[in-house]
N, C-alpha and C positions, 0 to 999 in steps of 0.2 A: 503493500500499500504505499503510495507517494504522500510525502508531507505537502500539505497546503502551503502556499505562500504565506510568509510571516509579517507581512506589513510592507512599509515604504522602503525604499532604496536607502542604504546606509548613508548616503550623502544627503537625503531628503529629510531626515529627521529620526526620531526614536521609533523603534519598531514594537508592536505588540504581538506576543505570540499567539497563534490561534489555539482553540481547544485541542486539536490534534497534536500541536506541539507540546502543549502543557502536559497531555497524557504520556506522550512519548518520554518527556523529561521525568515524569512521575515513575515510569517504569525502570529508566536508567537510575535514578536515585534510589529506588527500593533495592535494585541490584548491588549498588555500592554499599547500602546500609547492611544487606545481609553478608556480604563479604568480609566487612569490618567487624561486625557482630561475631561472626565465626571466629575471628582471631582472639576477641577479649573474653567471650562467654566461657570458654573452657578453662581459664586460668583459675577461676574461683572454686572450680569443681575438682581440682587435683586432690586435696585431701579426702574428699568423699569418695573419689574413685579409687584412691589407693587402698581405702577400707574395703569397697565393694568388691574389688578383684584381689584382695590380699596381695598387693603389689608394693614394691618400694617406691619411694618418691622418685627415684632415677627412672624407674620404668614407665611411670605414669606421665612423666615429663614428655615422652615421646608423643603423647596425645596432642601436645601443642606443637612439638617439633615436626611432626610428620605434616601438618597443615602449613606450617611456615615453609618447610623445604619444598613442598610441593608448589607453591606460589613462586617462591623464588627461583626455582629451576626452570620453569617452563613459562613464565610470564611474557618474556619477550618472543618466544617461539609461537606461542598461540595468538599474540598480536599480529605477527607476520603471517601466520596461517589465515587469519581473518582477511588480512589484505587480499590474499590469493583466491580463497574459495568463497568468500562472501561473508561480512561481519554479522549481518543479522542472523543467518543460519547458524553460525558458529556460536553467537551469543545465546540464542535459543537452545542450542545443545549444551552449553555451559550452565544456564540456569536449570535445565532439566537435571543434569548431573549432580549439581550442588544440592538439589532438593531430594533427589533419590538417596544420594550418599547421607545426607542429614537423617532420613528416615533409617537407613542402615545403622548409623551411629546410635540412634535411640533404641535400636532393637539389638545391638551387638550383645551376643553371649560371652564373649571372651574379651580379655584386655587386647589381645593382638588382632582381633576382627575389628576392634573399635578403632585401633590405630590405622589399619588398613583402609576402613571407611573415612577416616579423618584425611588420610592422603588423598582419596578420591574427591572428598569434599574441597580439598585445597586445590585440586586441579580446576575443580568448577569455579572456584573463587578467583583463581588466576585469569580465566576467561573472562569473567564479569568485570574484574578491575581494569583489565587491559582493554576491553572493547567499550565499556561505558563511556570513557574519555575520548575514544576514537569516534564515537557516534556523534559527539557534540557538533563536530563540522558538519554533519549530515542533517541535523535537526533544528539548529537555530542559526540565524544570521551572524555574519563575522562580527558585527557591531555589539552583539550580546554574548560573545564567547566568555567573557570574564563573569557575567551573572551566572551561566551556566556551570562554569567551573567552580564558582563559589558555592552553588548548591550542592554540587556532588562532594566538595570538600566538606560541607556542613554535614551531609548524611554519613560520611566516613567518621567524623567526629562523633556524632550521635550514636553511631553503632560502637565505637570504641567506649564511649562514656556509659552507655546502656548495658554493655555486657556484664560488668561485675554485679550491678544491682539487680538486673533482670535474672542473671544466673543464680544469684543468692536466694532471691524470692522462689524461683522454681524449685531449686534443691530443697529449700525448706518445706515446700508444698508438695507438689506432685512427686519429686524425686530428680535425680541426675539426669534421667533419661529425657525428661521433658526439655533440658536446654537445647538439645538436638532436635527433638519432634517439633518445637515450636517454628522451626524454619519452614517446615512443610507448607501450611497454608500460606506463608508470605511468599515463598517460592512459586506457588501456583498462581498467586496474584501478579508477581513479577513477570511470569512466563505469559500470562494472558496479556498484560500490557504490552509487552515487548512484541508479541505476535500480532497485535491488533494495531499498533500505532507506529512501529518503526518503519522507515522506508525499506523497500525491497531491494535486495542486492541488484546491482546492475549486471546483466549478463553480458560477458565478453566472449569472443569467439576462442575456442580452445587453443589456437594457434598464438593467441595474445597472452595466455596465461604463463607466468613465470613457474618454473619447477620449485618444489619446496626443498630447501636445503637440509637434507636430513643429517648428514654428517656433521654441519655446522651445529645444527639443533642438538645433537647427541653431545659434541664436545662442549658446547655452552652449558648444557645441563649437569654434566659431570663436573665442569670447573665450578660452577656456583654451588654445587651441592657440596664439593671438597671445602670450599671457602666457608660455607655457612656452617658445616660441621666443625671445622676448626675453630670458629668463633663461638660455638654454643657447647661443644663437649668439654668435659673436664671439671665442670661446676666451680669455676673460679681459679683452678690450677691450669696452667699452660705447660703441658708435659710433651714429650716426644711424640705421641699421637698427633696432637694439635701442629707441631711443627712440620710433621710428615704430610698432613693434609694441606697445610700451607704451600709446601713445595709442590706438591701435586697439583693444587690450584694455579700456581706460577707457571708449571709445564703446561697445563691445560690453556692458559691464556696465550702462551706462544703458538701451541699447535692451532688454536682457533683462529688466530690472526693470520697465520700461514694459509690455512684452509680457506678462509674467507676471501684472501687477496687471489686466490686462484679460481674461486667458484664462479661458474657463469651466472648463476642467480643465488647470491650470497643471502643468509639470513640477515646480517647486518652489513651494510655497505659501509667499509672502513672510510670512504671519502666523506660520509656525514660528518665525521668528527672534525674535518677541515671547516666546518661552519662555527665560527667563534659562538654564536648565540646558543646552539645546541650543546656544545661542549661545556660552555659555562654553566648552563642551566643544570645540567646532569651533576656537575661538580659540586655546585651551591646546594642541590637537593640532597646529595650524600652527606656533605658536612652538616647541614642544618638538621637532618634526621638523626645524625650521630649525637648532637646536642640534646634533642628532644628526648631521646631514650634515657639521657642522664636524668631527667626530671622524673622517670618512671623507676629508675634503678636506685637513685638516691633517696627520692622523696620519702617512700615508706620507711626506711631505716631511721631517717633524720626525724620524722614525724613521731615514732614510736620510741626510739632510744634516746634521742636528745631533748625531744618536747614531752615525752611520757604520755602520749595519747593512747586511748584505748582502740582496739582494732576497728570498731564500727566508726570511730570518728576518723580514723585514718582513712578508711575507705571512703567517707564523705569529703574530706578534704582533697584527696586524689581525684575525685569526680570533678571537682571545680575546673581543672585545666581543660578537659575534653569539652565541658560546658561552654566555656568561654570561646574555644575554637568553633564549636558549632554556632554559636550566635554571631560570631564575627564573619564567618564564610560568605554569606549571601551579600552583606553590605560591601565587604571587600572586593567582591566580583563586580558590583556596580561602580565603585570607584575606580577599579582598575580599567573598566570600559571607558570611564569619562576622562581620567587624567593620563592613562597609559601605564602598561604593565611594568616598564623599567622603574619608573618612579615609585611605584607600590612595592616591587621587590626590595628597593633599596630602604624604604620606609619600614618595611617588615624586618629586614635584617637589623637596621638601627635600633628598633624595639627589642629585638631579641639580645642585643649586645648589652643595652641598657639594663635589661631585666636579669641578665646573667651576671653583670657587674654588682648590681644590687644585692643579689643572693650571695656573692662571694665577699660581701663586706657585712651582711646581716647577723647580728649576734643573736644566739639563742634566746636570750633575754626578751626579745620582742614578740616571742610566742607565735601563735598560728598566724596573726597578722602580718608580722614580719616575713613570713613565708609565703602567704598567699598573694600578696601584692605584687612581689616581682614575678611569681609564677603566672599571674593573670597577664602581666605585661610581656612575658615570654611567649605564652600561648596565643594571645592575640596577634603578636607579631608574626608567629609561625603561621597562623591562619591567612595572614595578609600576603606573606611571602610565597606559600604554597599555591594560593589561588592566582597571584600575579605570575608566578614562574611557569605554572602550567598553561596559563593563558598565552603568555609570550611564545611558548614552544609550539602549542597545537593551533594557533590561529592561521598560519600560513603553510602548514604541512600538506604537501601534496595528498590528494585522496588515496593514492595507492600505497602510501606509507603511514597513514595515521595509526594503524594497529599496531606496527613495530615501534614507532616513536612513543606512543601511549605505553607499550609495555617497558621501553628503555626507561621512561620516566618513574613508572611504578618500581621498576628494578633498583633504580638509584636510591629510592626512598627505602626500600626493603634492605639493602646492603648497608645503608646507613644505621638502620635500627639494630640490624644484627652487629655490626661493628661497635656500636654504641654501647649495647649490652655488655660486651666483652672488654673494650677499651676503658670506657668510661667506669665501669665496675671495677676494673683493676687500679684506675687513678684514685677512686674512692678508698678501696682498701689500702693502698699505699699510702695515701694522705693521712688515713686514720691509724697507721701504724699498727695494724692488727691482721692477724691471719684469719680470724674468725669474727666478722663484722656484727654478728647477732649477740655477741657477748661483750662487745666493745663498750667502753665508758661513755657517757653522754658528751663529755668535752671532746673526746676523740672523734666521735661521730660528727659533731658540729664542726669541727676543724677539717675532717674529710670532705663534708659538704661545701664548705667555703672555698678550699682549693680545687675541688672538682669543677665548680662553677666558674672559677678564674680561668681553668684551661678551657671550659666551654665558650666563655667570652672571647678568647683568643682565636678559637676555631670560628666563631661568626665573624671577627674581625678579618680572618683570611677569606671568608665568604664575601665580605663587603669589598675587600680589595679585587677578588675575582669579578665581582659584579660590575665595579667601575672600570677596571681594565679590560674586561670583555666587551663592554659597551664602546669604549674608545676604539678597540680593534674592529668591532663590527661597523662603525662609522668609517673607518678608512677603507674597509672592504666594500661598503655600500654607501658612498658619499650622498646619494639622493634619498636615503632612508628618512623617514618622518623622525624627528628627534624626540616625539612624544610617545611614539608607539612602543 
């Protein structure tokens, strides 16, 4: 079904989406909500699942890790596959897979069958994440790209914020199986909206269709899996296994680059990285996501150990950040449409730098307020940055590359989160001068938090330098470019 015209020409004035466009965006938003909810809802259930399956904490962690690994390893590949075979067809398949896998998770009789179902659920989520952003260019006019990206960012933040509270309520009520089964009716609704309102795939002659790069796909998946496992295995200790996996990942990168440079139809065209705008955006996304993971890694320990808060209050305070991001996403998108994505990118990074610096200087004596105020600044800045950065990248992407570019953006974010969990966690433990952060003294935890966010501020400053330097390079390469866009 084709999307009806959305209004006036971009030069003639503001555009008002038609009902068909609104329903299409509703379907895409629900897909983004479900994929982010799948990431956060299972974490709160790990103690319950360990008891239900009589398993160790290390074993039940694979319930989360399987989902994360599936997304990370295939998100670029499924984006490219959507470019080749049709994004609508593949997105419908991804939603169906996610929904069916959610039901299998809820009915799983054993721990390992649950882990396998979570991997399948992660594959469906990867398709949903990659293709929802890619569809923006086909469902909304260029002048409203920022607003649409802001909406998707908001739904992602809502899913992240809703996961712990919804999961806790369902576990306390129907039981742990309900945290997966709840996805079924929502998945069916998303499938209906996508099938009814997304534009049909353009039919191209078979002779015009590029071949799918199977070798490159396999190499990239193995490389990303090795890196993700290197960053997540060991539970805080970086041993010989982690080093071996990192070496394997480095070798994989070399083999992947060599393969792609010789492929007739590569998964990722290496010449894309000559575009300073894309390279800068991916680098900034990775750095910023690394810092955002610090708020999730350090926050719970600081609130519990340094401020002495009860678990319920810790969860409530931690939900403020995603809530702020959810409230900021849509307004940030509209502002990016009006004032330009680059300006809003710099503004978001500046806010994150300020918030990180404040946290690095905040004494524990200021209590919850002293922690929440800078966290609000950081997360609001993150929402502004993410919306503007995604808008800057996706606005002018050629239609036949939207899927793979969207996948690369999502991959840069995931790699940042994975790296941040390991690296920022290690900085925190080192700064607190303890081998076991769960038993560290309150003063040590407070010191660790301040030093960690000093490092975080330095990383965001690097991102700011990249943003300004990349902008200058892009201007030299494209002197006629609009300075506001």
